[in-house]
C-alpha positions as CSV (number, residue, x, y, z in Angstrom):
1,X,-2.9,11.7,13.6
2,X,-1.8,8.7,15.8
3,X,-5.0,6.9,14.8
4,X,-4.1,7.4,11.1
5,X,-0.6,6.0,11.7
6,X,-2.0,3.0,13.5
7,X,-4.5,2.3,10.7
8,X,-1.8,2.6,8.0
9,X,0.2,-0.1,9.9
10,X,-2.8,-2.3,10.0
11,X,-3.9,-1.9,6.5
12,X,-0.4,-2.0,5.1
13,X,0.3,-5.3,7.0
14,X,-3.0,-6.8,5.8
15,X,-2.4,-5.8,2.2
16,X,1.2,-7.1,2.3
17,X,0.0,-10.5,3.7
18,X,-2.7,-10.8,1.1
19,X,-0.4,-10.0,-1.8
20,X,2.2,-12.5,-0.6
21,X,-0.4,-15.2,0.0
22,X,-2.4,-14.9,-3.2
23,X,-0.7,-14.0,-6.5
24,X,-2.8,-11.9,-8.9
25,X,-2.8,-14.8,-11.3
26,X,-5.1,-16.6,-8.8
27,X,-7.9,-14.2,-9.7
28,X,-9.9,-14.1,-12.9
29,X,-8.2,-12.2,-15.6
30,X,-10.6,-9.3,-15.2
31,X,-10.2,-9.1,-11.5
32,X,-6.4,-9.4,-11.7
33,X,-6.4,-6.5,-14.2
34,X,-8.5,-4.3,-11.8
35,X,-6.2,-5.2,-8.9
36,X,-3.1,-4.5,-11.0
37,X,-4.4,-1.1,-12.0
38,X,-5.4,-0.2,-8.4
39,X,-2.0,-1.3,-7.1
40,X,-0.3,0.7,-9.8
41,X,-2.2,3.8,-8.7
42,X,-1.3,3.2,-5.1
43,X,2.4,3.2,-5.7
44,X,2.8,7.0,-6.2
45,X,0.6,7.6,-3.2
46,X,2.9,5.5,-1.0
47,X,6.0,7.0,-2.5
48,X,4.7,10.5,-1.7
49,X,3.7,9.4,1.8
50,X,7.2,8.0,2.3
51,X,8.8,11.3,1.3
52,X,6.6,13.3,3.6
53,X,7.3,10.9,6.5
54,X,11.0,11.2,5.9
55,X,10.8,15.0,5.8
56,X,8.6,15.2,8.9
57,X,10.8,12.9,10.9
58,X,14.3,14.3,9.9
59,X,16.3,15.7,12.8
60,X,16.8,19.4,12.5
């Protein structure tokens, strides 16, 4: 599990940096639309992960 946490940190930081450095408008319209869709599908996954992390790390 610790390897998964480390990888999420790495991938999350890389994606954040790329999104900040290159706006979707810099891509072709077709590529931007694909990225928009993929990022939209990622949002509920990240929300669910956040909820599980909060639940798992709450003090009892």
